[in-house]
Structure formats: C-alpha cells, structure tokens
C-alpha positions as CSV (number, residue, x, y, z in Angstrom):
1,M,13.5,9.6,9.3
2,K,12.6,13.4,9.5
3,L,14.8,14.6,6.5
4,A,13.2,11.4,4.3
5,L,9.3,13.0,4.9
6,L,10.5,16.0,4.1
7,I,11.9,15.5,0.7
8,F,9.4,13.1,-0.2
9,G,7.0,15.5,0.6
10,I,8.3,18.7,-1.8
11,L,8.2,15.8,-4.5
12,I,4.9,15.2,-4.0
13,L,3.6,18.2,-3.2
14,L,5.3,19.8,-6.7
15,L,3.7,17.0,-8.8
16,G,0.4,16.9,-7.3
17,L,0.7,20.9,-8.1
18,H,2.4,20.4,-11.6
19,W,-1.0,18.2,-11.9
20,V,-3.1,20.7,-11.0
21,S,-1.6,23.2,-13.6
22,E,-1.9,20.7,-16.4
23,G,-5.8,20.2,-15.3
24,T,-6.9,23.3,-15.3
25,G,-4.4,24.3,-18.5
26,I,-2.5,26.9,-16.6
27,L,1.0,25.3,-17.9
28,A,0.9,23.4,-20.8
29,Y,3.7,22.5,-21.3
30,P,3.8,19.3,-22.1
31,Q,1.3,19.8,-24.3
32,S,-0.2,15.9,-23.9
33,P,-3.6,15.3,-24.6
34,M,-4.0,12.7,-21.8
35,M,-3.6,15.3,-18.9
36,Y,-4.3,18.8,-20.8
37,L,-7.4,20.9,-19.3
38,K,-8.7,17.3,-18.3
39,P,-10.7,18.3,-14.7
40,I,-10.3,15.1,-13.4
41,W,-5.6,15.5,-13.2
42,T,-7.1,18.4,-11.3
43,Y,-8.4,16.8,-8.4
44,I,-5.9,14.1,-8.8
45,G,-3.5,17.0,-8.4
46,L,-5.3,18.4,-5.6
47,A,-5.4,15.4,-3.5
48,T,-2.0,15.0,-4.4
49,A,-0.9,17.7,-3.6
50,A,-2.6,17.6,0.1
51,A,-0.4,14.0,0.4
52,G,2.3,16.5,0.0
53,A,1.7,18.9,2.3
54,L,0.8,15.9,5.2
55,L,4.5,14.3,4.9
56,I,5.6,18.5,5.4
57,W,3.2,18.6,8.0
58,L,4.6,15.2,9.6
59,S,7.9,16.3,9.4
60,R,8.5,19.1,10.4
61,R,6.2,18.1,13.8
62,A,8.3,15.0,13.8
63,A,11.7,17.6,14.3
64,Q,9.5,19.5,16.8
65,A,9.3,16.1,19.2
C-alpha cells in the first residue's frame, strides 16, 4: 500500500508541476492553446502538486509506522 501511494503521489506531483509550467508559459510543449499561458492551469497545477506531495508524505509516514 505504501509503495502504491508513493508511486501515485510522484505521478500526481509531476502532473501538477507540468500543469503549472504550462499555465505560466515555462514549458511550451506541446503548445496547445487550451493550457498555454492560462493562469487557471497554474492554480489547478498547484493544487494537484500539493495533493501529490500529500500522498508522498502519507506514504513516507506509513513507512515509519
């Protein structure tokens, strides 16, 4: 269970960081008009990255218990 949480958390964190980079214009690949330079994707990405970080933290905490 803790390994699944860790892997899922890492994937969610990376997805959130990708959305942040698309929303801010740092990463322009693929340059789709849907996400590129749209601030809403920055906020959605931050929330998603925070959820991924929470899952990683929970997996590490479960490993200690």
